[in-house]
C-alpha positions in Angstrom: -22.0 6.0 -4.6 -24.2 3.0 -5.3 -21.0 1.0 -6.3 -18.8 2.3 -3.4 -21.6 1.3 -0.9 -22.0 -2.3 -2.2 -20.4 -4.7 0.3 -18.2 -6.1 -2.1 -16.0 -3.0 -1.5 -15.0 -4.7 1.7 -13.2 -7.6 -0.2 -10.9 -5.1 -2.2 -10.3 -3.0 1.0 -9.3 -6.3 2.9 -7.0 -7.4 -0.1 -5.4 -3.8 0.1 -4.7 -4.7 3.9 -3.3 -7.9 3.3 0.1 -7.2 4.9 -1.7 -6.9 8.4 -4.2 -9.5 8.0 -4.0 -12.5 10.6 -4.5 -15.9 9.0 -7.6 -16.2 11.0 -9.3 -13.5 8.9 -10.7 -14.7 5.8 -11.9 -12.6 2.9 -15.7 -12.5 2.2 -17.0 -14.0 -1.0 -19.9 -12.7 -3.3 -22.4 -15.5 -4.1 -24.8 -15.6 -7.0 -26.1 -19.2 -6.5 -28.3 -20.1 -3.6 -27.3 -23.7 -3.8 -23.5 -22.8 -3.4 -24.7 -20.6 -0.3 -26.3 -23.7 1.4 -23.3 -26.0 0.5 -21.2 -23.6 2.3 -23.3 -23.5 5.3 -23.4 -27.2 5.4 -19.4 -27.2 5.6 -19.5 -24.4 8.1 -22.6 -23.5 10.0 -21.3 -20.2 11.4 -21.7 -17.8 8.6 -23.1 -14.3 8.0 -24.9 -13.6 4.7 -25.4 -10.0 3.9 -27.2 -8.0 1.3 -25.2 -6.1 -0.9 -27.2 -2.9 0.2 -28.3 -2.5 3.8 -27.4 -0.5 7.2 -27.6 -1.0 10.9 -27.7 -4.7 10.9 -30.9 -5.1 8.5 -30.0 -7.3 5.6 -27.9 -9.6 7.6 -28.4 -13.2 8.3 -26.5 -15.0 11.0 -26.6 -18.8 10.4 -25.9 -19.8 13.8 -28.7 -22.1 15.1 -30.5 -22.0 11.8 -31.1 -24.8 9.3 -31.3 -25.0 5.5 -35.1 -24.1 5.6 -34.4 -20.6 6.9 -31.2 -19.9 4.9 -32.3 -20.9 1.4 -35.3 -18.6 1.0 -33.5 -15.7 2.5 -30.5 -15.9 0.2 -32.6 -16.6 -2.7 -34.6 -13.7 -2.2 -31.7 -11.3 -1.7 -30.1 -12.6 -4.9 -33.0 -12.1 -7.0 -33.6 -8.5 -5.7 -29.9 -7.4 -5.4 -28.0 -9.8 -7.7 -25.7 -11.4 -5.0 -25.1 -12.0 -1.4 -21.9 -11.5 0.5 -20.8 -14.6 2.7 -18.4 -14.0 5.5 -17.1 -16.1 8.0 -18.4 -15.7 11.5 -16.2 -14.9 14.4 -16.4 -15.2 18.1 -15.6 -11.8 19.3 -14.4 -9.8 22.4 -14.9 -6.2 21.1 -16.7 -4.4 18.3 -15.3 -0.9 17.2 -14.6 1.4 14.5 -12.4 4.0 13.0 -14.1 7.2 12.0 -12.9 9.1 8.8 -13.6 12.3 6.8 -12.8 12.1 3.1 -12.2 15.6 1.3 -10.4 16.1 -2.0 -9.1 12.6 -2.3 -7.6 12.5 1.1 -8.7 10.8 4.2 -8.7 12.5 7.7 -8.7 10.2 10.8 -11.3 11.4 13.3 -11.2 9.0 15.9 -12.5 5.7 17.3 -15.8 4.3 18.4 -16.8 1.1 20.4 -20.2 -0.2 20.0 -22.5 -3.2 21.1 -24.0 -5.5 18.7 -26.4 -8.5 19.2 -25.0 -12.0 18.3 -26.8 -11.6 15.0 -25.2 -8.4 14.1 -27.7 -5.7 14.8 -26.5 -2.4 16.2 -27.4 -1.7 19.9 -25.6 1.3 21.1 -22.2 3.1 21.6 -19.8 3.2 24.8 -19.0 6.6 25.7 -15.5 7.9 26.4 -12.9 10.1 25.2 -10.9 9.2 22.2 -7.7 8.4 24.5 -9.9 6.2 26.6 -11.4 4.3 23.7 -8.1 3.5 22.3 -6.9 2.4 25.6 -9.8 0.0 25.9 -9.0 -1.3 22.5 -5.4 -2.0 23.5 -6.5 -3.7 26.5 -8.7 -6.3 24.7 -6.1 -6.9 22.1 -2.4 -6.3 22.4 -2.2 -6.6 18.7 -3.7 -3.1 18.0 -1.4 -0.6 16.7 -1.6 2.7 14.6 -0.2 1.0 11.6 -3.6 -0.3 10.9 -4.6 3.4 10.6 -1.9 3.8 8.0 -3.2 0.8 6.0 -6.7 2.0 6.3 -5.9 5.5 5.3 -4.1 4.3 2.2 -7.1 1.8 1.4 -9.5 4.7 1.7 -7.4 7.0 -0.5 -6.9 4.5 -3.3 -10.5 2.9 -3.4 -13.0 5.5 -2.0 -11.7 9.2 -1.5 -11.2 9.6 -5.3 -14.9 9.4 -5.9 -16.4 10.4 -2.6 -16.3 13.3 -0.2 -18.0 13.1 3.1 -18.0 10.8 6.2 -16.8 7.4 6.5 -16.8 4.8 9.2 -15.0 1.4 9.2 -16.5 -1.2 11.4 -14.0 -3.8 13.0 -13.8 -6.4 15.6 -11.4 -8.2 17.8 -11.7 -12.1 17.8 -11.6 -14.3 20.7 -8.1 -15.3 19.7 -7.3 -11.6 20.1 -6.9 -10.9 16.2 -7.9 -7.7 14.6 -10.5 -8.0 11.7 -9.8 -4.5 10.1 -12.8 -4.0 7.9 -16.2 -5.8 8.7 -18.2 -2.8 7.1 -17.7 0.2 5.5 -20.3 3.0 6.4 -20.4 5.9 3.8 -22.3 8.1 6.1 -22.6 9.9 9.6 -22.4 7.0 12.1 -23.4 7.2 15.6 -19.7 6.8 16.8 -18.8 9.8 14.7 -20.9 12.4 16.3 -18.6 12.9 19.3 -15.8 13.6 16.7 -17.5 16.2 14.4 -17.2 19.2 16.5 -13.4 18.9 16.9 -13.0 18.2 13.2 -15.0 21.1 11.8 -13.6 23.5 14.4 -10.2 22.4 13.3 -10.9 22.8 9.7 -13.3 25.7 9.2 
């Protein structure tokens, strides 16, 4: 469970989804040297550094508007405590959303969508209400690139990388960039998420 929850899992997940990745979407990198982190920041000052284990926006540092004096001690501390940090490109975004799943006996069942608000520094601020159909339509309005073949690739990645060793709820956080491209895996949450709550009654009523 600890290894699956490590943020490096998103790297393998995105590799698995490479056939549908737009060129704008870059793979995260696991970093173990604070000096290399600062060097990367100097080359691109809009990055996210993430602790390997955290939740709900905690353990995430957006470098926007910061300088080396703020970044160096943060990444150094996380590397000392957790062994590494995950470095990701920062994206200007139109929408934050997620797909919600249930893993059982090595298989992944799609429960539905959620759309949520986050601060510009990545902290969760709340969900947008709506039926599954309404949420899907909103996603399609924001980006005409959204198609259900993303769900097929996500399901396959879950069943290869996660479901063999995990039974339970799973949420995949995504975003739509200002260019209208889909980032199909920003975070993987191996737990009940706020966006999953509206789907659970339907899931259990259909399966029990």
